[in-house]
ChimeraX commands (.cxc) that place a marker at each C-alpha (Angstrom):
marker #1 position 85.97,99.23,82.88 radius 0.5
marker #1 position 83.83,99.34,79.70 radius 0.5
marker #1 position 82.09,96.29,78.33 radius 0.5
marker #1 position 80.36,95.36,75.15 radius 0.5
marker #1 position 76.89,93.76,75.03 radius 0.5
marker #1 position 76.90,90.49,73.36 radius 0.5
marker #1 position 74.59,89.35,70.52 radius 0.5
marker #1 position 72.62,86.01,70.99 radius 0.5
marker #1 position 75.16,84.00,68.77 radius 0.5
marker #1 position 78.03,85.22,70.97 radius 0.5
marker #1 position 76.62,83.91,74.19 radius 0.5
marker #1 position 77.38,80.35,75.33 radius 0.5
marker #1 position 74.42,78.05,75.98 radius 0.5
marker #1 position 73.90,77.40,79.73 radius 0.5
marker #1 position 74.00,73.60,79.20 radius 0.5
marker #1 position 77.72,74.01,78.34 radius 0.5
marker #1 position 78.43,75.70,81.78 radius 0.5
marker #1 position 78.63,73.22,84.59 radius 0.5
marker #1 position 77.50,75.83,87.30 radius 0.5
marker #1 position 74.52,76.88,85.42 radius 0.5
marker #1 position 73.03,73.29,85.39 radius 0.5
marker #1 position 73.26,73.05,89.14 radius 0.5
marker #1 position 70.11,73.61,91.21 radius 0.5
marker #1 position 71.50,76.40,93.23 radius 0.5
marker #1 position 73.70,79.21,91.96 radius 0.5
marker #1 position 74.02,81.18,95.15 radius 0.5
marker #1 position 77.55,82.11,96.02 radius 0.5
marker #1 position 78.84,81.49,99.48 radius 0.5
marker #1 position 79.10,84.32,102.01 radius 0.5
marker #1 position 82.94,84.22,101.76 radius 0.5
marker #1 position 82.67,84.44,97.78 radius 0.5
marker #1 position 80.36,87.27,98.08 radius 0.5
marker #1 position 82.51,89.22,100.44 radius 0.5
marker #1 position 85.49,88.66,98.40 radius 0.5
marker #1 position 83.71,89.70,95.25 radius 0.5
marker #1 position 82.52,92.92,96.99 radius 0.5
marker #1 position 86.02,93.70,98.19 radius 0.5
marker #1 position 87.46,93.33,94.53 radius 0.5
marker #1 position 84.73,95.69,93.24 radius 0.5
marker #1 position 85.53,98.21,95.87 radius 0.5
marker #1 position 89.18,97.98,95.13 radius 0.5
marker #1 position 88.54,98.53,91.38 radius 0.5
marker #1 position 86.00,101.33,91.91 radius 0.5
marker #1 position 87.03,104.90,91.16 radius 0.5
marker #1 position 85.93,108.00,89.19 radius 0.5
marker #1 position 85.41,107.51,85.58 radius 0.5
marker #1 position 86.85,110.14,83.23 radius 0.5
marker #1 position 85.34,109.58,79.72 radius 0.5
marker #1 position 88.31,111.63,78.14 radius 0.5
marker #1 position 90.63,108.91,79.12 radius 0.5
marker #1 position 89.10,106.26,76.93 radius 0.5
marker #1 position 89.58,106.03,73.08 radius 0.5
marker #1 position 87.09,104.40,70.83 radius 0.5
marker #1 position 89.44,102.33,68.69 radius 0.5
marker #1 position 86.65,100.50,67.03 radius 0.5
marker #1 position 85.05,103.72,65.78 radius 0.5
marker #1 position 88.40,105.05,64.64 radius 0.5
marker #1 position 89.14,101.82,62.63 radius 0.5
marker #1 position 85.64,101.92,61.15 radius 0.5
marker #1 position 86.05,105.57,60.14 radius 0.5
marker #1 position 89.41,104.68,58.47 radius 0.5
marker #1 position 87.66,101.86,56.46 radius 0.5
marker #1 position 84.74,104.14,55.38 radius 0.5
marker #1 position 87.27,106.89,54.38 radius 0.5
marker #1 position 89.34,104.48,52.25 radius 0.5
marker #1 position 86.20,103.05,50.77 radius 0.5
marker #1 position 85.06,106.68,49.77 radius 0.5
marker #1 position 88.36,107.07,47.96 radius 0.5
marker #1 position 87.58,104.15,45.89 radius 0.5
marker #1 position 90.12,101.80,47.53 radius 0.5
marker #1 position 89.36,97.98,47.95 radius 0.5
marker #1 position 88.84,96.95,51.48 radius 0.5
marker #1 position 90.06,93.47,52.17 radius 0.5
marker #1 position 88.51,91.58,54.92 radius 0.5
marker #1 position 90.86,90.22,57.66 radius 0.5
marker #1 position 91.64,86.46,57.83 radius 0.5
marker #1 position 89.38,84.73,60.37 radius 0.5
marker #1 position 91.19,83.74,63.61 radius 0.5
marker #1 position 91.07,80.21,64.90 radius 0.5
marker #1 position 89.33,80.00,68.37 radius 0.5
marker #1 position 90.07,77.36,70.89 radius 0.5
marker #1 position 87.28,75.97,72.98 radius 0.5
marker #1 position 86.94,77.75,76.31 radius 0.5
marker #1 position 89.05,76.61,79.21 radius 0.5
marker #1 position 87.37,75.21,82.33 radius 0.5
marker #1 position 86.29,77.85,84.85 radius 0.5
marker #1 position 88.91,78.47,87.60 radius 0.5
marker #1 position 88.14,78.27,91.18 radius 0.5
marker #1 position 86.26,81.48,91.95 radius 0.5
marker #1 position 87.49,81.78,95.60 radius 0.5
marker #1 position 91.10,81.29,94.63 radius 0.5
marker #1 position 90.82,83.82,91.84 radius 0.5
marker #1 position 89.18,86.37,94.10 radius 0.5
marker #1 position 91.81,85.95,96.91 radius 0.5
marker #1 position 94.68,86.20,94.37 radius 0.5
marker #1 position 93.18,89.39,92.87 radius 0.5
marker #1 position 92.73,90.98,96.29 radius 0.5
marker #1 position 96.32,89.97,97.27 radius 0.5
marker #1 position 97.73,91.56,93.99 radius 0.5
marker #1 position 95.69,94.76,94.50 radius 0.5
marker #1 position 96.66,95.24,98.16 radius 0.5
marker #1 position 100.11,93.79,97.71 radius 0.5
marker link #1:1,2 radius 0.2
marker link #1:2,3 radius 0.2
marker link #1:3,4 radius 0.2
marker link #1:4,5 radius 0.2
marker link #1:5,6 radius 0.2
marker link #1:6,7 radius 0.2
marker link #1:7,8 radius 0.2
marker link #1:8,9 radius 0.2
marker link #1:9,10 radius 0.2
marker link #1:10,11 radius 0.2
marker link #1:11,12 radius 0.2
marker link #1:12,13 radius 0.2
marker link #1:13,14 radius 0.2
marker link #1:14,15 radius 0.2
marker link #1:15,16 radius 0.2
marker link #1:16,17 radius 0.2
marker link #1:17,18 radius 0.2
marker link #1:18,19 radius 0.2
marker link #1:19,20 radius 0.2
marker link #1:20,21 radius 0.2
marker link #1:21,22 radius 0.2
marker link #1:22,23 radius 0.2
marker link #1:23,24 radius 0.2
marker link #1:24,25 radius 0.2
marker link #1:25,26 radius 0.2
marker link #1:26,27 radius 0.2
marker link #1:27,28 radius 0.2
marker link #1:28,29 radius 0.2
marker link #1:29,30 radius 0.2
marker link #1:30,31 radius 0.2
marker link #1:31,32 radius 0.2
marker link #1:32,33 radius 0.2
marker link #1:33,34 radius 0.2
marker link #1:34,35 radius 0.2
marker link #1:35,36 radius 0.2
marker link #1:36,37 radius 0.2
marker link #1:37,38 radius 0.2
marker link #1:38,39 radius 0.2
marker link #1:39,40 radius 0.2
marker link #1:40,41 radius 0.2
marker link #1:41,42 radius 0.2
marker link #1:42,43 radius 0.2
marker link #1:43,44 radius 0.2
marker link #1:44,45 radius 0.2
marker link #1:45,46 radius 0.2
marker link #1:46,47 radius 0.2
marker link #1:47,48 radius 0.2
marker link #1:48,49 radius 0.2
marker link #1:49,50 radius 0.2
marker link #1:50,51 radius 0.2
marker link #1:51,52 radius 0.2
marker link #1:52,53 radius 0.2
marker link #1:53,54 radius 0.2
marker link #1:54,55 radius 0.2
marker link #1:55,56 radius 0.2
marker link #1:56,57 radius 0.2
marker link #1:57,58 radius 0.2
marker link #1:58,59 radius 0.2
marker link #1:59,60 radius 0.2
marker link #1:60,61 radius 0.2
marker link #1:61,62 radius 0.2
marker link #1:62,63 radius 0.2
marker link #1:63,64 radius 0.2
marker link #1:64,65 radius 0.2
marker link #1:65,66 radius 0.2
marker link #1:66,67 radius 0.2
marker link #1:67,68 radius 0.2
marker link #1:68,69 radius 0.2
marker link #1:69,70 radius 0.2
marker link #1:70,71 radius 0.2
marker link #1:71,72 radius 0.2
marker link #1:72,73 radius 0.2
marker link #1:73,74 radius 0.2
marker link #1:74,75 radius 0.2
marker link #1:75,76 radius 0.2
marker link #1:76,77 radius 0.2
marker link #1:77,78 radius 0.2
marker link #1:78,79 radius 0.2
marker link #1:79,80 radius 0.2
marker link #1:80,81 radius 0.2
marker link #1:81,82 radius 0.2
marker link #1:82,83 radius 0.2
marker link #1:83,84 radius 0.2
marker link #1:84,85 radius 0.2
marker link #1:85,86 radius 0.2
marker link #1:86,87 radius 0.2
marker link #1:87,88 radius 0.2
marker link #1:88,89 radius 0.2
marker link #1:89,90 radius 0.2
marker link #1:90,91 radius 0.2
marker link #1:91,92 radius 0.2
marker link #1:92,93 radius 0.2
marker link #1:93,94 radius 0.2
marker link #1:94,95 radius 0.2
marker link #1:95,96 radius 0.2
marker link #1:96,97 radius 0.2
marker link #1:97,98 radius 0.2
marker link #1:98,99 radius 0.2
marker link #1:99,100 radius 0.2
marker link #1:100,101 radius 0.2
marker link #1:101,102 radius 0.2
view
């Protein structure tokens, strides 16, 4: 899985996350074991050739059209809903493991 680093304005403040305001953030032994099991199930060899950089391709298309003198219109901004409450971690881990092993 590839992930993108976030800029400071894209990161939620910890005061908005209930678990981050608690004194202890340590997961239970069962949560840690389930998380490790999910990671092991998802692990595999990475083949860079299988991944396409769609962002770069779209950006190159925009640059190419701009070079040809075409007007580039910005997309309409999307409305975003406030984030949902965090689901139960253990339940999510157990469902994921069950689906993967299913």
